[in-house]
C-alpha positions in Angstrom: 18.3 168.2 141.7 19.9 165.3 143.7 23.5 165.6 144.4 26.1 163.0 143.2 27.1 161.9 146.7 23.4 161.3 147.6 23.0 159.2 144.4 26.1 157.2 145.4 24.8 156.6 149.0 21.4 155.4 147.5 23.2 153.1 145.0 25.4 151.6 147.7 22.4 151.1 150.0 20.5 149.3 147.3 23.5 147.1 146.4 24.0 146.3 150.1 20.3 145.3 150.6 20.3 143.3 147.5 23.5 141.3 148.3 22.6 140.7 151.9 19.1 139.4 151.1 20.2 137.1 148.3 23.5 135.8 149.5 23.9 133.0 152.0 27.2 132.0 153.4 28.4 128.5 154.6 25.4 126.5 153.6 25.8 123.0 152.3 25.6 119.3 153.1 28.3 117.1 154.3 28.3 113.5 153.3 30.6 111.0 155.1 31.5 107.9 153.2 32.9 105.2 155.5 33.0 101.5 155.6 30.3 99.9 157.8 33.0 97.9 159.5 34.3 101.0 161.2 31.3 101.3 163.4 31.6 97.6 164.3 35.3 98.1 165.1 34.5 101.1 167.3 32.0 99.1 169.3 34.5 96.3 169.7 37.1 98.7 170.9 34.7 100.1 173.5 34.0 96.6 174.9 37.7 95.9 175.0 38.4 99.1 176.9 35.7 98.2 179.5 37.7 95.1 180.2 41.0 96.9 180.6 40.9 96.7 184.4 39.9 93.1 184.2 41.8 91.0 186.9 42.4 88.3 184.3 44.9 90.5 182.5 48.6 90.6 183.3 50.5 93.8 184.1 54.1 94.5 184.8 55.2 96.5 187.8 58.3 98.5 187.1 58.6 100.7 190.3 57.4 100.8 193.9 58.4 103.6 196.2 57.9 107.3 196.9 55.9 109.8 194.8 58.8 111.7 193.2 60.5 108.4 192.3 57.3 107.1 190.8 56.9 110.2 188.6 60.6 109.9 187.5 60.2 106.2 186.7 57.0 106.8 184.8 58.7 109.5 182.7 61.7 107.2 182.1 59.5 104.3 181.2 57.4 106.4 178.7 60.6 107.6 177.0 62.0 104.1 176.7 58.9 102.1 175.9 56.3 104.0 173.9 54.2 100.9 173.1 53.1 100.4 176.8 51.3 103.2 178.7 52.5 103.4 182.3 50.1 104.3 185.1 50.7 105.4 188.7 48.9 103.4 191.3 48.9 104.1 195.0 48.8 101.3 197.4 49.6 102.4 201.0 52.4 103.3 201.6 53.9 103.1 198.1 53.4 104.6 194.7 53.7 102.0 192.0 54.2 102.1 188.2 52.2 99.5 186.3 52.6 99.0 182.5 50.8 96.9 179.9 47.6 95.1 179.8 48.4 91.7 178.5 45.9 89.0 177.9 48.3 86.1 178.1 51.3 85.3 180.3 53.3 84.8 177.1 52.7 88.3 175.9 53.7 89.6 179.4 56.8 87.5 179.4 57.9 88.9 176.0 57.4 92.4 177.2 59.1 91.8 180.5 62.2 90.6 178.7 62.5 94.0 177.0 61.5 96.0 180.1 64.1 94.2 182.3 66.9 95.8 180.3 65.9 99.2 181.7 64.1 98.2 184.9 65.8 95.0 186.3 63.4 94.7 189.3 60.3 94.6 187.0 57.9 91.7 187.4 54.6 90.3 186.1 51.5 90.1 188.2 47.7 90.0 188.0 45.9 92.9 189.8 43.5 91.9 192.6 39.8 92.4 191.9 38.6 95.7 193.3 35.8 95.4 195.9 32.9 97.8 195.2 
C-alpha cells in the first residue's frame, strides 16, 4: 500500500506541474491613446532646442569672476529665479553665469528688469558664433 505522505507528494507534484504549464504571468497588450498633435509638438520642441545656442538669441550675464563665485552665483540665481536656467560658461580667465534664451530684445529687457533687483551688474548680450 502507498503511504499517505507519498500520496501527498504526488498530489502536490501534479498540482505544481498543472499550474506551471497552464498559468502565464504578466502577459497582455498596452494601448496608448494620445493626441496626434503630441508627436508634432515633440518634433517642434526638438527643433527649438537645436536652436538654443543660436547666436541670434539674447542672454543675460549675471556674474563674471572666479570658479567658486560662479557656483555661488549660479545657486543664488537658481533659488531666486526658477524660470530661467543658469549655465556656467568659461571664457579665459573668468567663469560667467548666463541665463535665459530670449528670442527678442523686449523679452530680455523684461527679464533683466527682474534680475537686476538681485544682480545689479547683470546685462543683456548676444553670444558670439562659435567657430567649428
